[in-house]
C-alpha positions in Angstrom: 40.8 41.9 -0.8 39.9 41.6 -4.5 41.5 38.2 -4.6 39.5 37.1 -1.5 36.3 38.4 -2.8 36.8 36.6 -6.1 37.7 33.4 -4.3 34.5 33.6 -2.2 32.4 34.2 -5.2 34.0 31.2 -6.8 33.3 28.9 -3.7 29.7 30.4 -3.7 29.1 29.5 -7.3 30.6 26.0 -6.9 28.5 25.3 -4.0 25.3 26.6 -5.7 26.1 24.4 -8.7 26.6 21.4 -6.3 23.3 22.1 -4.7 21.5 22.5 -8.0 22.9 19.1 -9.3 21.7 17.5 -6.0 18.4 19.0 -6.5 18.1 17.8 -10.0 19.0 14.3 -8.9 16.4 14.3 -6.1 13.8 15.6 -8.4 14.5 13.0 -11.1 14.5 10.3 -8.4 11.3 11.5 -6.8 9.7 14.0 -9.1 9.5 16.6 -6.3 11.1 20.0 -5.7 12.4 19.2 -2.2 13.0 22.7 -1.1 9.6 23.9 -1.9 8.1 20.8 -0.4 9.9 21.4 2.9 8.7 25.1 3.1 5.2 24.0 2.4 5.4 21.2 5.0 6.6 23.7 7.5 3.7 26.0 7.0 1.4 23.1 6.8 2.8 21.9 10.2 2.8 25.1 12.0 -0.9 25.7 11.3 -1.6 22.3 12.5 0.4 22.7 15.7 -1.4 26.1 16.3 -4.8 24.5 15.9 -4.0 21.7 18.1 -1.9 23.3 21.0 -3.4 26.9 21.3 -7.2 26.4 20.7 -8.7 23.0 19.8 -11.6 24.7 18.2 -9.2 26.0 15.5 -8.7 22.4 14.3 -12.2 22.5 13.1 -11.3 25.3 10.8 -8.1 23.6 9.6 -10.1 20.3 9.2 -12.8 22.1 7.2 -10.1 23.5 4.8 -8.4 20.2 4.4 -11.8 18.3 3.9 -13.1 20.8 1.4 -9.9 20.8 -0.7 -9.3 17.0 -0.4 -13.0 16.0 -1.5 -12.9 18.6 -4.3 -9.7 17.5 -5.8 -10.7 13.6 -5.6 -13.8 14.6 -7.4 -11.9 16.4 -10.1 -9.4 13.6 -10.4 -12.3 11.2 -10.9 -13.7 13.4 -13.8 -10.4 12.7 -15.6 -11.2 9.1 -15.5 -14.7 9.6 -16.9 -16.5 9.3 -13.5 -18.9 12.1 -12.6 -19.4 13.0 -9.1 -21.1 16.2 -8.1 -18.7 18.6 -6.6 -21.0 21.0 -4.8 -22.9 18.5 -2.5 -19.7 16.5 -2.0 -17.8 19.6 -0.7 -20.9 20.7 1.5 -21.2 17.2 2.9 -17.4 17.2 3.7 -17.5 20.4 5.4 -20.6 20.0 7.5 -19.3 16.7 8.8 -16.4 18.3 10.7 -18.5 20.4 13.2 -21.0 17.3 13.5 -18.0 15.2 14.5 -16.5 17.7 16.9 -19.6 18.5 18.8 -21.7 15.3 18.4 -18.8 12.5 18.5 -18.7 9.5 16.7 -22.4 9.3 16.3 -22.6 12.7 14.7 -19.7 11.8 12.5 -21.5 8.7 11.1 -24.8 10.3 10.8 -23.1 13.3 8.9 -21.4 10.8 6.6 -24.4 8.8 5.8 -26.4 12.1 5.2 -23.6 13.2 2.8 -23.8 10.0 0.8 -27.6 10.3 0.6 -27.2 14.1 -0.6 -24.5 13.3 -3.1 -26.5 10.3 -4.4 -29.8 12.2 -4.9 -28.1 15.3 -6.4 -26.3 12.9 -8.9 -29.5 11.2 -9.9 -31.4 14.4 -10.4 -28.7 15.8 -12.2 -28.5 12.7 -14.6 -32.2 12.7 -15.0 -32.2 16.4 -16.0 -29.1 16.3 -18.2 -29.5 16.7 -21.8 -26.5 14.4 -22.8 -27.3 11.8 -20.1 -25.4 8.6 -20.7 -28.3 6.4 -20.7 -26.1 3.5 -19.3 -27.3 2.1 -15.9 -23.8 0.7 -15.4 -22.2 4.2 -15.8 -24.8 5.8 -13.6 -24.2 3.2 -10.8 -20.4 3.8 -11.2 -21.0 7.5 -10.5 -23.2 6.8 -7.7 -20.7 4.5 -6.2 -17.8 7.0 -6.6 -19.7 9.6 -4.9 -20.1 7.3 -1.7 -16.6 6.5 -2.0 -15.4 10.0 -1.8 -17.5 10.5 1.4 -16.2 7.3 2.9 -12.6 7.7 1.9 -12.1 11.4 2.6 -14.9 12.6 5.0 -15.3 9.5 7.1 -11.7 8.9 7.6 -10.7 12.6 8.1 -13.3 13.3 10.6 -11.8 10.5 13.0 -9.2 12.9 13.7 -11.7 15.7 14.6 -13.7 13.3 17.0 -10.4 12.2 18.4 -9.1 15.9 19.0 -12.5 16.9 20.5 -12.1 14.2 23.1 -10.6 15.3 26.6 -6.8 15.2 25.9 -7.4 13.8 22.4 -5.4 16.6 20.9 -2.1 14.9 22.0 -3.3 11.6 20.5 -4.0 13.5 17.1 -0.6 15.1 17.2 1.1 11.8 18.2 -0.4 9.8 15.2 0.3 12.6 12.7 3.9 12.7 13.8 4.3 9.1 13.5 2.8 8.9 10.3 5.0 11.8 9.1 8.1 10.1 10.4 7.1 6.9 8.5 6.7 8.9 5.4 9.9 10.6 6.0 11.9 7.5 6.8 10.6 5.8 3.7 11.6 8.9 1.5 15.1 9.2 3.0 15.9 5.4 3.0 14.4 4.9 -0.4 16.3 7.8 -1.8 19.5 6.7 -0.4 19.4 3.0 -0.5 16.4 2.0 -2.4 17.1 -0.8 -4.9 14.3 -3.5 -4.6 10.8 -2.4 -5.6 8.1 -3.0 -3.0 4.9 -2.7 -5.3 6.3 -2.1 -8.8 2.8 -2.4 -10.4 1.1 0.0 -8.1 3.9 2.4 -7.2 7.3 1.8 -9.0 9.2 4.4 -6.7 8.4 2.5 -3.4 11.2 0.2 -2.2 11.6 -2.4 0.4 14.5 -0.4 1.6 12.2 2.7 2.1 9.8 0.5 3.9 12.5 -0.5 6.3 13.4 3.2 7.1 9.6 3.8 7.6 9.3 0.9 10.1 12.4 2.2 12.0 11.3 5.8 12.2 7.7 5.1 13.0 8.4 2.6 15.8 11.0 5.0 17.3 8.5 7.8 17.1 5.7 5.6 18.5 7.8 4.7 21.4 9.2 8.2 22.2 5.7 9.8 21.9 4.0 7.0 24.0 6.5 7.5 26.9 6.8 11.3 26.8 3.6 12.6 25.4 0.9 10.1 26.0 2.2 8.7 29.3 1.6 5.2 28.0 4.2 2.5 28.5 6.8 1.8 25.8 5.3 -1.5 24.7 2.2 0.6 23.7 4.4 2.9 21.6 5.9 -0.2 19.9 2.3 -1.4 19.1 1.1 2.0 18.1 4.2 2.8 16.0 3.6 -0.6 14.0 -0.1 0.0 13.6 0.4 3.5 12.2 3.2 2.1 10.0 0.7 -0.5 8.7 -2.1 2.0 8.2 0.2 4.6 6.5 1.6 2.2 4.2 -1.8 0.9 2.9 -3.0 4.3 2.7 -0.1 5.4 0.4 -0.5 2.3 -1.7 -4.3 2.8 -2.1 -3.9 6.4 -3.2 -1.1 5.3 -5.6 -3.7 2.6 -6.9 -6.3 5.2 -7.5 -3.9 7.6 -9.3 -2.5 4.8 -11.4 -6.1 3.7 -12.4 -7.0 7.3 -13.4 -3.7 7.8 -15.2 -2.6 10.9 -13.3 0.6 11.5 -11.3 -0.8 13.8 -8.6 -4.3 14.5 -7.4 -3.8 18.2 -8.0 -1.1 20.9 -8.2 -2.5 22.9 -5.1 0.5 22.2 -3.0 3.7 22.6 -5.1 6.4 20.2 -4.2 3.7 17.7 -2.8 1.0 17.4 -5.4 -2.5 17.9 -3.8 -3.9 17.6 -0.4 -4.6 14.0 -0.7 -1.1 13.3 -1.8 -0.1 14.4 1.8 -3.2 12.9 3.5 -2.9 9.5 1.9 -1.2 8.0 5.0 -2.7 10.2 7.5 -6.5 9.3 6.7 -6.4 5.7 7.5 -4.1 6.3 10.3 -6.7 8.7 12.2 -9.1 5.7 12.4 -6.2 3.6 13.9 -5.5 6.2 16.4 -9.2 6.8 17.3 -9.5 2.9 18.1 -6.2 3.2 20.1 -7.6 6.1 22.1 -10.8 4.5 22.7 -9.2 1.4 24.1 -6.2 2.9 26.0 -6.8 6.7 26.1 
């Protein structure tokens, strides 16, 4: 029994050492803690499913939290690049746009975003005029104002497409479908890139993205699109093919755009609020533009 126990302990230690080595290789290749990232992803996904499938109004709460954190971390990231966007009106506008989009639809969404841009702009101009250490540069002030409008357009406007979509009759299934398809694209890109990645896709923007990863993303997103279209959305298989390709395109563009923003600002992650993932925007980069694509698809076919 002692010999058996010692053998089991030896096998356990050997297995743990191999697992730790694999973890270190994955972390060195991707810069992420895979296990922690999976755990946070499961919690995040569980909260999303609860909000979509149990009570749609809960999705507003989910969206408010995401919009608040995402807009806040983008403002803080811009400040690292010397761009000053007022955080208080930015977060207030992002949060207020969620119920406006849910209860008033696309019209309320657009009005809320425009009102948010106006609020952030006026707040920034007043703060700049009252600041003792005002830059005095019209070009710098214009950059700050433009960045404030960009945050509203990039985070608030794109995110609230998912809110408008979910509020529609049966729209929660379309929201779930496009998120699953976008996540499938991300997962396929990650897995295929990790196993087979050799040829950089956009080395100047994101050196770790490869064409092999893109091929994996294409395969998984198209497969997910066809399956979800057939069994969840009650649409023909060809629609799922088109839907998967459209989400693949929007997810890839969104991923590259966020990588370009981070590269210009000289940062690796938008924040460290989600260990193993980075920040909220690091997880939403492919989902934000995909929400707009899914809304258009629902408007045409839903």
